[in-house]
N, C-alpha and C positions, 0 to 999 in steps of 0.2 A: 305375905304381901297380897295385894289385890290385883289380879291380872286383868279382869274384865268388868269390874264393878259389881260382881255377883257375890262378893264375900272374900274373906281371906283364905289363902291356900297355904297351910303351914307344912313346909317340907321337913323342918327340924324344930326341936323345942328351943335349943340354945344356939344362937349364931356363933360360928367360929371366929368371924371377923366382924368387928363393929362397923356399922355403916349408917350414918344418920338417915332416917326415913325421909327427911325433907330434902336431902341432897339430890342434885341432878344425877349423880353417879348411881344412887340407889334406884331412882325412877327408871333410868335407862336399863339398868341391870334387870329390874323386874319386868320391863317391857320385853326384853330379849328372851328371858326365861319363859314368860307367858306365851310368846310367839312359838317357841319350841314346843311348849306343852300343848297348845291348841293345834298346831300344824304338824304334829308328830307324823313322820312317814310321808310327808309331802314335799320332799326336796329341800328341807331347811336344816339339814345336818350341819351346815356351816355356822349356824347361829349358836349352837351350844358351845363350841370352842370360843367364839367371840364373847359369849356371856361369861365364860370362865376367865378369860383374859381380862375382861372388864372388871370382874369381881376382884381380881388380884392386883390390878394396875396401881391403885393408890398405895399399896403396901410394898410393891416392888421388892428390891433387895433388902430393904430395911423393915421388913415385916416386924411389927412390934411384938408379935408372939414368939419370935425367934430371939435367942440369946446370942446376939452378935457382938463380938468384941469391937470397941470403938475404932481400934486400929484397922480391923478388917472392914468395917463399915466405910472408913475413909478410902481404903483400897478399892472397894466395890464402886464407890462414886467415881474414882479415877478411871476404872475400867469402863464404866458406862460412858464417860466423856471421851474416851479414846478407842472406841471399837473399830475405828478406821485404820488402826495401825497395830502391828504385832507387838504386844507387850511381852516382856520377859519376866519370869518368876523372880529372878534376883532383883530386878528393878522394883517389883512390887514389895518384896521383903524390905528393901531399903526404905521405901515409902512408909511402910508400917513401923520402921525403926527397930526391927528385930532380925535375928539371924535367919538364914534360909530354913534350917530345920525347925526352929520355933515358929516361923511364919507358916510353914506347911501344916504343923500341928494346929495352930490357931485357926487357919483357914478351914481345915477338915472339920474341926469341932463346930465352927459357925455355919458352914455351908453344906456339910455332909458330902463333900466331893473335894478333890484336889484342885489346887489353883490352876494348873495347866488344863485339866479337863473343863473347868469352869470357863476359862478364857476362850477355849475353842468353841464350846457350846454357845456362849454369848455372841461371839463374832459370827458364827454361822446362823444364829437366829436373826441377827442384824442383817446379814446378807439375804436371808429369806425375805425379810420385809422389803428390802430394796428391790429385789427381783420381782416381787409381786405388786409393788406399787409404783415404781419409777420407770418401768419399761426399758431399762438398760440391758444391754447384751451381757452375757456371762463374763466375757473378757473385760468389759468395762467395770463390772462389779469387782472382779479380781484385782484390777488396777486400783480402784477406789479404796479397797481394803488392804492395799500394799502387799499382795501376794507376789511371789517371784514369777509365777506363771499360772495359766488357767488350769493346767493339769493338777498342780498342787492344791489350788482352790477347790476344784471339783472333787478331789479325793477327800479333803477335809469335810466338804459339804455332805458327801455321800455317807461318810462315817457317822456324822451327827444325825442327819435326817433320813437315812436309809434309801435315798434315791438321788438322782442327779439334779443339779440346779436347773437344768432345762425344764424339768417337770414343773417346778414352782414358777419359772418364768412364764410358762404357757398357761398357768392356772392363777387367776386373780385371787387376791387375799379374801 
C-alpha cells in the first residue's frame, strides 16, 4: 500500500485476507496503518488497535478463511443480534438443531473456544463499546444487558478485560 504517495510499502508478500484495493475499507485501513507508521511513538498507540479492528471487521464471525459449520454460523448471527440478553447454551444448541454435547463439539471446532466463554466475551466486548461511546453509567449498562446486578456485571467484565468497567467508561474508545 502507498501511505504517503512516495511508493508502496510492502509489509507482507501474500495478504492473509483479501480486500479490494479500490474499497473504502482498504483506503481507510491503509491510512490508519500509515499514520501509525509515520507517527510511531507520538501518542498514536490507539490507532493500531483501530486499524486491526477495521481490518477484521468485514470478516467478523464469518471469516471465510475459517471452516465454520453452517449451524454454528447461524448461532453466531443469533448471538450478535441478541448481545443485550443472557443467552443460554441449551437455547443455542436447540437453534443449531443438535444435542448439547454435539453443539459444544461443533462450536469448539469452529470457534476454538467453548460456547459459554464465547458468549461472555462477546457480551463484555459489547459492554465495552457501550461504555466507551454512549456515556452511560455502569449500572445502566448492566441493566441494558439484563444482568441481575452491577456486581455480577462488573465481575464478568473484569474477568474478560482484566480491569473494572469504570476504567473503560472514563477512557474514550
